[in-house]
C-alpha positions in Angstrom: -24.8 -7.2 -21.9 -27.2 -9.5 -20.0 -26.6 -12.4 -22.4 -22.8 -12.1 -21.9 -23.1 -11.9 -18.1 -25.2 -15.0 -18.1 -22.8 -16.7 -20.6 -20.0 -16.0 -18.1 -22.1 -17.4 -15.3 -23.3 -20.5 -16.9 -20.0 -21.5 -18.5 -18.5 -21.2 -15.1 -21.2 -23.4 -13.6 -20.7 -26.0 -16.4 -17.0 -26.1 -15.6 -17.6 -26.7 -11.9 -20.4 -29.2 -12.5 -18.2 -31.2 -14.9 -15.3 -31.2 -12.5 -17.7 -31.9 -9.6 -15.5 -29.4 -7.7 -15.2 -25.7 -7.4 -16.8 -22.5 -6.1 -20.0 -21.4 -7.8 -21.1 -18.8 -5.3 -18.7 -16.1 -6.6 -19.3 -17.1 -10.2 -22.9 -16.3 -10.0 -22.8 -13.1 -7.8 -19.7 -11.4 -9.3 -20.1 -12.1 -13.0 -21.7 -8.6 -13.6 -18.8 -7.0 -11.7 -16.0 -8.7 -13.7 -18.0 -8.1 -16.9 -18.3 -4.4 -16.1 -14.5 -4.1 -15.4 -13.4 -6.0 -18.5 -15.9 -4.4 -20.9 -15.7 -0.8 -19.9 -12.4 -0.2 -18.1 -9.7 -2.9 -18.2 -7.0 -2.1 -20.8 -5.5 -5.4 -21.9 -5.0 -7.2 -25.1 -5.8 -10.9 -25.4 -3.4 -11.4 -28.3 -0.5 -10.0 -26.2 -1.4 -11.1 -22.7 2.0 -9.9 -21.4 1.8 -6.5 -22.8 3.7 -4.3 -20.4 1.4 -1.3 -20.2 -1.8 -3.4 -19.6 -3.9 -2.9 -16.6 -3.2 -5.6 -14.0 -6.0 -7.6 -12.5 -5.6 -9.7 -9.3 -8.4 -12.1 -8.5 -7.6 -12.1 -4.8 -10.6 -14.4 -4.2 -8.7 -17.1 -6.2 -11.3 -19.7 -5.5 -13.4 -17.9 -8.1 -11.1 -19.2 -10.8 -14.0 -20.5 -12.9 -15.3 -16.9 -13.1 -11.9 -15.7 -14.3 -11.4 -18.5 -16.9 -14.9 -18.0 -18.3 -14.3 -14.3 -18.7 -10.9 -14.7 -20.2 -12.3 -17.3 -22.6 -15.0 -14.9 -23.9 -12.4 -12.1 -24.0 -10.3 -13.9 -26.5 -7.5 -15.3 -24.5 -6.0 -18.6 -25.7 -8.1 -20.7 -23.4 -10.0 -22.9 -25.8 -13.3 -24.7 -24.9 -11.4 -28.0 -24.6 -9.5 -26.5 -21.7 -12.6 -25.0 -20.2 -14.1 -28.5 -20.1 -10.9 -29.8 -18.3 -11.3 -27.4 -15.3 -9.4 -28.7 -12.3 -8.0 -31.7 -14.2 -4.4 -32.9 -14.4 -2.4 -30.8 -16.9 -5.2 -28.5 -17.9 -4.8 -24.7 -18.5 -7.6 -24.2 -16.0 -6.3 -25.4 -12.5 -8.3 -25.0 -9.3 -6.9 -21.6 -8.5 -5.3 -19.2 -10.9 -1.6 -19.8 -11.6 0.8 -17.3 -13.1 2.9 -18.4 -16.1 0.3 -21.2 -16.6 -2.8 -19.7 -17.9 -2.9 -16.8 -20.4 -4.4 -13.6 -18.8 -3.6 -14.6 -15.2 -1.5 -11.9 -13.7 -0.7 -13.7 -10.4 -1.1 -16.9 -8.6 -3.9 -16.5 -6.0 -5.9 -18.6 -3.7 -4.4 -18.1 -0.2 -6.8 -15.3 0.8 -5.3 -11.8 1.0 -2.3 -12.4 -1.1 -3.9 -10.9 -4.2 -4.7 -7.6 -2.6 -1.2 -7.3 -1.2 0.4 -8.1 -4.6 -1.9 -5.6 -6.2 -0.5 -3.0 -3.9 3.0 -4.0 -5.0 1.9 -3.7 -8.6 0.5 -0.2 -8.0 3.8 0.9 -6.3 5.7 -0.4 -9.4 3.5 1.4 -11.8 3.8 4.7 -9.9 7.5 4.4 -9.7 7.9 3.5 -13.4 5.4 6.1 -14.6 7.2 8.9 -12.8 10.6 7.6 -13.9 10.0 7.2 -17.6 7.1 9.3 -18.8 7.7 12.5 -20.7 5.3 15.2 -21.7 3.0 13.8 -24.4 4.6 10.3 -24.1 3.1 8.3 -21.3 4.7 5.0 -22.0 3.8 3.7 -18.5 0.2 4.5 -17.7 -2.2 1.9 -16.3 -4.3 0.8 -13.4 -4.2 -2.1 -10.9 -7.5 -3.8 -10.0 -8.2 -6.5 -7.4 -11.4 -8.4 -6.8 -11.7 -9.6 -3.2 -14.3 -11.1 -0.9 -15.1 -11.0 2.8 -12.5 -13.7 3.5 -9.7 -11.6 2.0 -10.6 -8.6 4.2 -10.4 -10.8 7.3 -6.8 -11.7 6.6 -4.1 -9.7 8.3 -2.0 -9.5 5.2 -4.8 -7.5 3.4 -5.1 -5.0 6.2 -1.4 -4.5 6.4 -1.2 -3.9 2.6 -4.3 -1.6 2.4 -2.9 0.5 5.3 0.4 1.0 3.4 -1.5 1.7 0.1 -3.6 4.4 1.7 -0.5 5.9 3.4 1.3 6.0 0.1 -1.7 7.4 -1.8 -1.6 4.9 -4.6 -4.2 6.6 -6.9 -4.0 3.9 -9.6 -5.1 1.1 -7.2 -8.8 0.1 -7.3 -10.2 -2.7 -5.0 -13.5 -4.2 -5.9 -15.1 -5.9 -2.9 -17.7 -8.6 -3.6 -19.7 -7.9 -0.4 -22.2 -10.8 0.0 -22.1 -11.1 3.8 -21.5 -14.8 3.7 -18.4 -17.0 4.2 -17.8 -20.7 4.4 -19.0 -21.1 8.0 -22.0 -19.0 7.6 -23.0 -15.3 7.7 -20.0 -12.9 8.2 -21.8 -11.4 11.2 -20.7 -14.5 13.1 -17.1 -13.3 12.8 -17.0 -9.6 12.1 -19.1 -6.5 12.9 -16.9 -3.7 11.6 -17.9 -0.7 9.6 -16.0 -1.2 6.3 -16.7 2.3 5.1 -15.1 3.9 8.2 -12.3 1.4 8.1 -11.3 2.1 4.5 -11.7 5.8 4.8 -9.5 5.8 8.0 -6.6 4.2 6.1 -6.8 6.8 3.3 -9.0 5.1 0.6 -11.8 6.7 -1.4 -14.9 4.6 -0.5 -18.0 3.9 -2.6 -20.9 1.6 -2.2 -22.7 0.0 -5.1 -26.0 -1.4 -3.8 -26.6 -4.0 -6.5 -23.9 -6.1 -8.2 -26.3 -6.9 -11.0 -26.3 -3.2 -12.0 -23.5 -3.3 -14.5 -23.9 0.4 -15.3 -23.7 1.4 -11.6 -20.6 -0.7 -11.1 -19.0 0.9 -14.2 -19.8 4.5 -13.0 -18.3 3.6 -9.6 -15.1 2.5 -11.2 -14.9 5.6 -13.3 -15.4 7.8 -10.2 -12.6 5.8 -8.5 -10.2 6.6 -11.3 -10.9 10.3 -10.8 -10.7 10.3 -7.0 -7.0 10.9 -6.7 -6.7 8.3 -4.0 -6.6 4.5 -3.8 -10.2 3.4 -4.2 -12.3 0.8 -2.5 -15.7 -0.1 -4.0 -18.0 -2.2 -1.9 -20.4 -4.0 -4.2 -23.4 -5.7 -2.5 -24.2 -9.0 -4.0 -26.0 -12.2 -3.2 -23.7 -15.2 -3.1 -24.9 -17.9 -5.5 -27.3 -15.5 -7.1 -30.2 -17.3 -8.8 -29.4 -20.7 -7.4 -31.8 -22.7 -5.2 -29.6 -21.9 -2.1 -28.6 -18.3 -3.0 -27.5 -16.2 -0.1 -26.2 -19.1 1.9 -22.7 -20.6 2.5 -23.9 -23.8 0.8 -23.2 -22.2 -2.6 -19.6 -21.2 -1.6 -17.6 -24.3 -2.4 -20.0 -27.0 -3.6 -21.2 -27.5 -7.2 -24.8 -26.5 -7.9 -25.3 -29.7 -9.9 -26.3 -30.2 -13.5 -30.0 -30.6 -12.8 -30.2 -27.4 -10.7 -28.1 -25.6 -13.3 -30.5 -26.6 -16.1 -33.4 -25.2 -14.1 -31.5 -22.0 -13.5 -30.8 -21.6 -17.2 -34.5 -21.9 -17.8 -35.3 -19.3 -15.2 -32.6 -16.9 -16.7 -33.9 -17.6 -20.2 -30.5 -19.0 -21.1 -31.7 -22.0 -23.1 -28.5 -23.7 -24.0 -27.0 -27.1 -23.0 -23.7 -27.9 -21.2 -20.8 -25.9 -22.6 -23.0 -24.4 -25.2 -22.6 -20.6 -25.3 -24.4 -17.7 -26.8 -22.1 -16.7 -29.7 -23.1 -13.1 -29.2 -21.0 -13.1 -26.0 -17.8 -13.4 -28.0 -18.8 -10.6 -30.2 -19.9 -8.4 -27.3 -16.5 -8.8 -25.6 -14.6 -8.3 -28.8 -16.5 -5.1 -29.7 -15.5 -3.4 -26.5 -12.7 -5.1 -24.5 -11.1 -6.5 -27.7 -11.2 -3.4 -29.8 -10.1 -1.1 -26.9 -7.2 -3.4 -26.0 -5.9 -3.7 -29.6 -6.2 0.0 -30.1 -4.4 0.9 -26.9 -1.7 -1.7 -27.6 -1.0 -0.4 -31.1 -1.0 3.2 -29.8 1.5 2.2 -27.1 3.7 0.5 -29.7 3.6 3.7 -31.7 4.5 5.9 -28.7 7.3 3.6 -27.8 8.9 4.0 -31.2 8.7 7.8 -30.9 10.1 7.5 -27.3 13.0 5.4 -28.7 13.9 8.1 -31.2 13.6 11.0 -28.7 14.9 9.4 -25.5 17.2 6.4 -26.5 18.8 6.1 -23.1 15.5 6.0 -21.2 14.1 3.7 -23.9 16.8 1.2 -23.3 16.4 1.4 -19.6 12.7 0.7 -19.8 13.0 -2.1 -22.4 15.7 -3.8 -20.3 13.2 -3.7 -17.4 10.4 -5.1 -19.6 12.8 -7.8 -20.9 14.2 -8.6 -17.4 17.7 -7.7 -18.5 20.5 -6.4 -16.3 23.6 -5.1 -18.0 26.0 -4.6 -15.2 29.7 -5.3 -15.0 29.5 -7.1 -11.6 33.1 -8.0 -11.6 34.4 -4.4 -11.6 31.5 -3.0 -9.7 31.7 -5.5 -6.8 35.4 -5.8 -6.4 36.5 -8.5 -3.9 37.8 -7.6 -0.5 41.2 -8.8 0.7 42.0 -11.6 3.0 41.6 -10.4 6.6 38.7 -8.0 5.8 36.3 -7.9 8.7 32.6 -6.9 8.4 29.2 -8.2 9.5 27.4 -9.5 6.4 24.4 -7.3 7.2 26.7 -4.3 6.7 28.1 -5.8 3.5 24.6 -6.1 2.0 23.7 -2.5 2.8 26.8 -1.2 0.9 26.2 -3.5 -2.0 22.6 -2.6 -2.5 23.5 1.1 -2.6 26.3 0.6 -5.1 24.2 -1.7 -7.4 21.2 0.6 -7.2 23.2 3.4 -8.9 23.5 1.1 -11.9 20.3 -0.9 -11.8 17.3 1.5 -11.9 14.8 -1.4 -11.4 16.1 -2.1 -7.8 13.6 -1.0 -5.2 12.7 -2.2 -1.7 13.2 -1.7 2.0 12.8 -3.2 5.4 10.0 -3.8 7.9 10.9 -0.9 10.2 14.4 -2.3 10.6 16.8 -0.5 8.2 19.0 0.6 11.1 19.5 -3.0 11.9 19.3 -4.9 8.6 21.0 -2.2 6.5 18.6 -3.2 3.8 17.4 0.1 2.3 16.6 1.3 -1.1 18.3 4.3 -2.6 17.2 7.8 -3.8 15.1 8.6 -0.7 11.8 7.3 0.5 9.0 6.3 -1.9 6.0 8.4 -1.1 3.2 10.1 -3.0 5.2 13.3 -3.2 8.5 11.6 -3.9 7.6 8.7 -6.2 11.2 8.4 -7.5 12.4 7.3 -4.1 13.4 3.6 -4.1 13.3 3.0 -0.4 9.9 1.6 0.7 9.1 2.1 4.3 7.1 -1.1 4.8 6.5 -0.5 8.5 6.0 -3.4 10.8 4.1 -5.3 8.1 6.3 -8.4 7.3 3.6 -10.5 5.7 2.4 -7.7 3.4 6.0 -6.7 2.7 6.8 -10.1 1.2 3.6 -10.1 -0.9 4.2 -6.5 -2.0 7.7 -7.4 -3.1 6.0 -10.2 -5.2 3.7 -7.6 -6.8 6.6 -5.4 -7.7 8.6 -8.4 -9.0 5.6 -9.4 -11.2 5.8 -5.9 -12.6 9.4 -6.6 -13.7 11.2 -4.7 -11.0 14.1 -6.2 -9.0 12.3 -5.9 -5.7 13.8 -6.8 -2.3 12.7 -6.8 1.3 14.6 -6.8 4.6 13.9 -8.2 8.0 15.1 -10.3 10.9 15.3 -14.0 9.9 13.1 -15.1 12.8 10.3 -13.0 11.4 10.4 -14.9 8.1 7.8 -16.9 9.8 5.4 -14.0 9.2 6.4 -13.9 5.5 6.4 -17.6 4.6 3.0 -17.7 2.8 4.0 -14.9 0.4 7.5 -16.4 -0.1 6.0 -19.7 -0.9 3.9 -18.0 -3.6 7.0 -16.4 -5.1 8.5 -19.9 -5.4 5.2 -21.3 -6.9 5.0 -18.4 -9.4 8.6 -18.8 -10.5 9.4 -15.1 -10.0 12.8 -13.8 -8.8 11.7 -11.9 -5.6 14.6 -11.2 -3.3 14.1 -11.7 0.5 17.0 -10.5 2.6 17.2 -11.5 6.3 19.7 -10.6 9.0 20.3 -11.7 12.6 20.6 -15.2 11.3 21.4 -17.3 14.3 21.7 -17.7 18.1 24.6 -15.2 17.8 21.9 -12.6 18.1 22.6 -13.1 21.8 20.8 -11.1 24.4 17.5 -10.9 22.6 17.1 -14.6 23.3 15.1 -17.5 21.9 12.2 -15.4 20.5 14.7 -13.7 18.2 17.1 -16.6 17.5 16.3 -18.6 14.3 16.7 -22.4 14.6 14.5 -24.2 12.1 14.1 -21.4 9.5 17.0 -22.4 7.3 15.7 -25.9 6.9 12.2 -24.5 6.2 13.4 -22.5 3.3 15.8 -25.2 2.0 12.9 -27.6 1.7 10.7 -25.1 -0.2 10.6 -26.1 -3.9 12.1 -23.6 -6.4 13.9 -21.5 -3.7 17.5 -20.7 -3.4 18.5 -20.2 0.3 21.9 -18.4 0.4 23.9 -18.0 3.6 27.0 -16.1 2.8 30.1 -16.5 4.9 31.6 -13.0 4.5 31.6 -9.8 2.5 32.8 -11.4 -0.7 30.2 -14.2 -0.6 27.5 -11.5 0.0 28.5 -9.8 -3.2 28.2 -13.0 -5.1 24.9 -13.8 -3.4 23.2 -10.5 -4.4 24.5 -10.9 -7.9 23.1 -14.4 -8.2 19.7 -13.2 -6.9 19.6 -10.3 -9.4 20.6 -12.6 -12.3 17.9 -15.1 -11.4 14.9 -15.2 -13.7 12.6 -17.8 -12.4 13.6 -18.6 -8.8 13.3 -16.4 -5.7 16.3 -16.0 -3.4 16.4 -15.9 0.4 19.7 -14.3 1.6 20.5 -14.9 5.2 23.1 -12.7 6.9 24.9 -12.1 10.2 24.6 -9.5 12.9 28.1 -10.2 14.1 31.4 -9.5 12.2 32.9 -12.2 10.0 36.4 -12.2 8.6 37.5 -13.2 5.1 39.9 -16.1 5.3 39.6 -17.4 1.8 39.1 -16.4 -1.8 36.1 -17.4 -3.9 35.2 -16.6 -7.5 31.6 -16.1 -8.7 31.8 -19.3 -10.8 32.8 -21.3 -7.7 30.1 -19.6 -5.5 27.2 -20.3 -7.8 28.0 -24.1 -7.6 26.4 -23.8 -4.2 29.5 -25.2 -2.5 33.3 -24.8 -3.0 36.6 -25.7 -1.4 37.5 -22.9 1.0 40.6 -24.5 2.4 42.5 -27.5 1.1 45.5 -29.9 1.4 46.8 -32.2 -1.3 46.4 -35.3 0.8 43.5 -34.2 3.1 42.0 -36.9 5.4 38.6 -35.4 6.1 36.2 -32.5 5.5 34.4 -29.9 7.6 31.4 -28.4 5.9 30.0 -25.1 7.0 27.9 -22.1 6.0 27.7 -18.4 7.0 29.7 -17.3 10.0 30.6 -20.9 10.7 32.9 -21.0 7.7 35.4 -18.9 9.6 35.0 -21.2 12.6 35.6 -24.2 10.3 38.8 -22.7 8.8 40.2 -21.9 12.3 39.4 -25.4 13.4 41.1 -26.8 10.3 44.2 -24.7 11.2 44.3 -26.2 14.7 43.8 -29.7 13.4 46.7 -29.2 11.1 48.8 -28.3 14.1 47.7 -31.6 15.6 48.7 -33.5 12.5 45.4 -33.7 10.6 44.8 -32.2 7.2 41.2 -31.3 6.9 39.5 -29.7 3.9 37.0 -27.0 4.5 33.9 -26.7 2.2 31.8 -23.6 2.3 28.2 -24.4 1.2 26.4 -21.1 0.9 23.5 -22.7 -1.0 22.6 -26.3 -0.3 19.9 -26.3 -3.0 22.3 -25.2 -5.8 24.9 -27.7 -4.7 22.4 -30.6 -4.8 21.5 -29.5 -8.4 25.1 -29.9 -9.6 26.4 -32.9 -11.5 27.5 -36.0 -9.5 31.0 -35.4 -10.9 31.2 -31.9 -9.4 29.6 -33.0 -6.1 32.2 -35.9 -5.9 35.0 -33.4 -6.6 34.1 -31.2 -3.7 32.8 -33.9 -1.3 34.6 -37.1 -2.4 32.8 -40.2 -1.1 36.1 -41.8 -0.1 36.5 -39.1 2.6 34.1 -40.4 5.2 35.4 -38.5 8.2 33.2 -35.5 7.8 31.7 -32.9 10.2 29.0 -30.4 9.1 28.5 -27.4 11.3 25.8 -24.8 11.3 23.9 -22.8 14.0 20.5 -24.2 13.1 18.5 -27.4 12.7 20.8 -30.3 12.0 18.5 -32.7 10.1 19.2 -31.8 6.5 23.0 -32.0 7.0 23.0 -35.7 7.5 22.8 -35.9 3.7 26.4 -34.8 3.6 27.9 -35.9 6.8 27.4 -38.6 9.5 28.5 -36.1 12.1 26.6 -32.8 12.5 27.0 -30.0 14.9 23.8 -28.1 14.8 21.2 -26.7 17.2 18.0 -28.6 17.7 16.7 -26.7 20.7 15.6 -23.1 21.1 18.2 -20.5 21.8 19.1 -18.7 25.0 19.5 -15.1 26.2 23.1 -14.1 27.0 26.0 -12.3 25.6 26.7 -13.6 22.1 30.1 -15.1 23.0 28.5 -16.9 26.0 25.7 -18.2 23.7 28.2 -19.6 21.2 30.2 -21.2 24.0 27.1 -22.6 25.5 26.1 -24.3 22.3 29.7 -25.5 21.6 30.5 -23.3 18.5 34.1 -22.9 19.5 37.3 -23.9 17.8 38.2 -26.4 20.6 34.8 -28.0 20.5 34.8 -28.4 16.7 38.2 -29.9 16.8 37.1 -32.4 19.4 33.9 -33.3 17.5 35.9 -33.9 14.3 38.3 -36.1 16.1 35.5 -38.1 17.7 36.4 -37.1 21.2 32.8 -36.0 22.0 
């Protein structure tokens, strides 16, 4: 036991020293904690790191990546010593912070403090829902825990407190938070920044609280985890440790983010009786981890495979539903289920999304989500009632006014193979951006739905009127930002988001009614742009998105009356269109047609890629009746006609 803990510690230090970069403090103080978790509790199998029924582990304190990589290495994951030696180097399996889909055994990308805890809450929600949906008497095919290791910094982040509050309210009894409590952060002692009673705080939000007085007591940590499992509530274990334990500057912030150094590490090894050189390890550590973690993981994995075969024979329909979720498959006849509305159909796109979610949820059992206390306005609501401790089959998550945690929780559910979605006002995407960025970085298909997409919100004024948000998301790598023009485009948008496998989607919708003035097939829509109105010998082009497509078509009609034939292009997803072939782009936006006007009620900058003339909004909004706001900013047929003709 002690040899293995020290092996984890010193391999982690060797990694940091070799890279001359990293965070040794948590490696030294939390090694016994992660050892206790992996050896005595965590159910996972290194030979099948994506095994569906494994326990999930979120290293919320992602700066402690060396601790995780060292542990995973000894636990048998495919992280060879050569990659351990390349810690934080270009192209290695061991980047500076854990990255999902990059390193075997890493269940989530973490590093921005707080995100790991919130994603763990999402994972626990998913496990609870799936366990209650699929398990049968004697056949518990979904049955696992979610663990997170966090530090003082995580608990100071608002996203963590939002998430823990919701977790306690929901009574997520398979969620266990391990708090590496060392009373030190980068700028010094935590008492410089906080003076709260963590026990009272956690108990007040509904967690079972325990205190472990010494992180080095592996047995005490293990007993606390076992008690947490039996508590019947989400659990929070505060584990007192000494940051940088055993180093010359232990207990100080100096050990947080600066290498200990090779000379000091060598002296520490002598003190600890670990008489091995750099990257030399005690071979008994491998055997120790294999004897418990390895054997338990293989046994439980094989047992699960056996139970799944029995489940398949007894419950073939449920088996297919579950394996489709595991394999990220959706078998839905979207064409017949989401029939297109007729020309002239009028509906706000926020209303369209509400209807579509309910209809699709009847067929797609993995759809789950909700809004941040806004379902009455966003219409984004899950089906089958509210998800609570007493009604775990409900698929509407009442996130409350917790936008940041909502986005991260959606990521946690998505990581667990669900088709998770959130709803909110577009302006408050600002509160969600860090988690949405992580979804893009992790290449997971989280679905973020926003309504009240422009200054057409009206009376609520500039605090509630998005301007720069569309551009913000369009410049986010690996994100599809979709702004549908009408009810039919909404149907295509949600289908596209559900069919996505490695890219999240941001769907941006109107509060006001829009009218369908053109037809569009799914194949056209997923090009990112298509021709909404055309003439054989058109002279120019108006490009638009969202509610402005209707405005563009009406302006084109008036221009025709004035003797001008103007094509209208709807561009619901700029990113998708840019990814198309030059041949397709040229077909839709021929370079010979230089008289172009792009119109959108948001920042104008990105549109100059497609048009030399842009009608956007590069100021904050105003408070007035919606029709007065649109007139004030010039989003009227007459003004668009004049702009196209160059009269303004």
